[in-house]
C-alpha positions as semicolon CSV with decimal commas, in nm:
position;residue;x (nm);y (nm);z (nm)
1;M;-4,561;-8,849;-1,420
2;L;-4,481;-8,500;-1,501
3;D;-4,869;-8,452;-1,671
4;E;-5,010;-8,568;-1,373
5;I;-4,787;-8,309;-1,150
6;N;-4,859;-8,047;-1,359
7;Q;-5,229;-8,123;-1,366
8;V;-5,208;-8,093;-0,955
9;K;-5,049;-7,791;-0,937
10;R;-5,286;-7,611;-1,191
11;D;-5,594;-7,726;-0,998
12;A;-5,462;-7,679;-0,667
13;I;-5,585;-7,416;-0,429
14;L;-5,342;-7,145;-0,280
15;L;-5,378;-7,122;0,112
16;H;-5,092;-6,902;0,197
17;E;-4,902;-6,685;-0,028
18;Q;-4,512;-6,675;-0,013
19;S;-4,546;-6,330;0,178
20;E;-4,793;-6,477;0,474
21;V;-4,541;-6,792;0,480
22;E;-4,253;-6,568;0,545
23;A;-4,425;-6,362;0,798
24;A;-4,480;-6,659;0,998
25;L;-4,143;-6,785;1,001
26;D;-4,051;-6,410;1,116
27;N;-4,304;-6,491;1,417
28;M;-4,129;-6,854;1,466
29;A;-3,810;-6,679;1,461
30;A;-3,876;-6,429;1,738
31;A;-4,027;-6,716;1,974
32;I;-3,746;-6,940;1,925
33;T;-3,506;-6,660;1,991
34;E;-3,704;-6,568;2,298
35;K;-3,664;-6,940;2,450
36;L;-3,350;-7,077;2,315
37;S;-3,065;-6,787;2,223
38;D;-2,887;-6,827;2,529
39;K;-2,890;-7,233;2,537
40;N;-2,675;-7,307;2,231
41;P;-2,907;-7,547;2,062
42;L;-2,848;-7,823;1,846
43;V;-3,100;-7,766;1,546
44;L;-3,204;-8,105;1,386
45;C;-3,352;-8,041;1,035
46;V;-3,591;-8,316;0,925
47;I;-3,514;-8,421;0,600
48;N;-3,664;-8,375;0,335
49;G;-3,963;-8,148;0,422
50;G;-3,773;-7,940;0,686
51;I;-3,515;-7,824;0,446
52;I;-3,692;-7,506;0,362
53;A;-3,827;-7,387;0,670
54;T;-3,505;-7,486;0,831
55;G;-3,291;-7,270;0,594
56;K;-3,545;-6,979;0,633
57;L;-3,512;-6,985;1,003
58;L;-3,156;-7,032;1,041
59;P;-3,044;-6,664;0,924
60;K;-3,303;-6,503;1,140
61;L;-3,175;-6,688;1,441
62;D;-2,894;-6,457;1,591
63;F;-2,746;-6,678;1,838
64;P;-2,479;-6,945;1,833
65;L;-2,651;-7,285;1,731
66;T;-2,546;-7,599;1,561
67;L;-2,707;-7,773;1,262
68;D;-2,726;-8,112;1,184
69;S;-3,029;-8,349;1,042
70;I;-3,211;-8,656;1,091
71;H;-3,442;-8,865;0,861
72;A;-3,729;-9,045;0,945
73;S;-4,025;-9,057;0,694
74;R;-4,368;-9,224;0,713
75;Y;-4,448;-9,108;0,328
76;R;-4,182;-9,212;0,126
77;N;-4,278;-8,975;-0,193
78;A;-4,618;-9,147;-0,127
79;T;-4,974;-8,971;-0,034
80;A;-5,026;-9,179;0,240
81;G;-4,780;-9,383;0,498
82;N;-4,779;-9,595;0,810
83;D;-4,473;-9,711;0,959
84;I;-4,177;-9,505;1,038
85;H;-3,862;-9,584;0,844
86;W;-3,522;-9,416;0,986
87;L;-3,306;-9,323;0,701
88;F;-3,024;-9,137;0,902
89;T;-2,949;-9,014;1,238
90;P;-2,780;-8,692;1,339
91;T;-2,402;-8,731;1,380
92;T;-2,381;-8,477;1,630
93;P;-2,396;-8,600;2,004
94;L;-2,737;-8,514;2,178
95;A;-2,632;-8,618;2,529
96;G;-2,677;-8,271;2,742
97;R;-2,782;-8,057;2,427
98;H;-3,093;-7,842;2,400
99;V;-3,243;-7,979;2,084
100;L;-3,465;-7,801;1,841
101;I;-3,625;-8,037;1,568
102;V;-3,767;-7,803;1,268
103;D;-3,989;-7,999;1,014
104;D;-4,232;-7,859;0,764
105;I;-4,599;-8,012;0,904
106;L;-4,717;-8,140;1,228
107;D;-4,967;-8,396;1,042
108;E;-5,068;-8,679;1,248
109;G;-4,782;-8,639;1,466
110;H;-4,638;-8,994;1,465
111;T;-4,287;-8,913;1,286
112;L;-4,227;-8,619;1,534
113;A;-4,332;-8,773;1,858
114;A;-4,086;-9,073;1,734
115;I;-3,810;-8,801;1,683
116;V;-3,856;-8,654;1,983
117;D;-3,865;-8,966;2,180
118;W;-3,550;-9,058;1,997
119;C;-3,379;-8,765;2,086
120;R;-3,495;-8,807;2,466
121;E;-3,340;-9,150;2,428
122;Q;-2,979;-9,020;2,309
123;G;-2,956;-8,797;2,638
124;A;-3,076;-8,447;2,502
125;R;-3,108;-8,198;2,776
126;S;-3,426;-8,039;2,639
127;V;-3,652;-8,128;2,300
128;Y;-3,812;-7,844;2,139
129;A;-3,987;-7,900;1,801
130;A;-4,085;-7,616;1,521
131;A;-4,323;-7,706;1,257
132;L;-4,395;-7,457;0,997
133;L;-4,762;-7,574;0,965
134;D;-4,991;-7,742;1,189
135;K;-5,285;-7,924;1,029
136;D;-5,614;-7,923;1,199
137;L;-5,740;-8,302;1,221
138;G;-5,977;-8,246;1,466
139;C;-5,856;-8,492;1,702
140;E;-5,582;-8,531;1,954
141;K;-5,202;-8,578;1,835
142;P;-4,969;-8,768;2,016
143;I;-4,758;-8,467;2,039
144;S;-4,757;-8,075;1,977
145;A;-4,506;-7,841;1,843
146;D;-4,359;-7,537;2,056
147;F;-4,330;-7,331;1,773
148;I;-4,555;-7,320;1,485
149;G;-4,576;-7,098;1,181
150;L;-4,952;-7,140;1,066
151;R;-5,243;-7,363;1,153
152;V;-5,411;-7,527;0,850
153;A;-5,735;-7,722;0,756
154;N;-5,689;-8,079;0,680
155;H;-5,605;-8,092;0,325
156;Y;-5,316;-8,302;0,142
157;L;-5,058;-7,995;0,081
158;F;-4,756;-7,892;-0,067
159;G;-4,521;-7,606;-0,108
160;Y;-4,215;-7,493;0,142
161;G;-4,105;-7,815;0,170
162;M;-4,431;-8,039;0,163
163;D;-4,416;-8,280;-0,166
164;Y;-4,671;-8,424;-0,342
165;K;-4,538;-8,759;-0,461
166;G;-4,189;-8,637;-0,452
167;Y;-4,256;-8,310;-0,643
168;L;-4,370;-7,947;-0,561
169;R;-4,183;-7,922;-0,243
170;N;-4,038;-7,594;-0,413
171;A;-4,357;-7,398;-0,452
172;A;-4,355;-7,071;-0,344
173;G;-4,677;-7,082;-0,104
174;I;-4,908;-7,335;0,068
175;Y;-5,109;-7,519;-0,156
176;A;-5,388;-7,747;-0,117
177;C;-5,446;-8,054;-0,353
178;K;-5,786;-8,036;-0,517
179;E;-5,804;-8,387;-0,512
180;I;-5,550;-8,690;-0,500
181;L;-5,519;-8,853;-0,831
């Protein structure tokens, strides 16, 4: 397995260097601050992909907020997925709260749409979504993000929270796999 992972990393194409991603996070933080700084939001990190984006955003949000997490997944360390699997939900009550969901990528949008719907069902006062990346699929998605860092073409990506078969989330940049093995 490690040989495969190392080969994928060697063959990958760097789409966005670390400095570009950090600048995008700065821009996202400014937009989030403008919209939510007076709302005492509950930030929900979508595990596992959203960990890096959330961790990078939080210190840039200089206003009161609380943090929790949610884990809904379609891929589960694979390169394709279908059904959404709810692994855990926040322990913080959402009723009456302004909620900001932070994830790594808005791909097809099914997982994010399900999380937003769940938050509304829990009585959230408002629900906003932030995605480090928005993938251009050339078709309509069931949801759009309120805050987007970068737009990317339709590639299988890794880095900054996105994985290849559970690996490479920690890559310092956004990479496109040359091919899926």
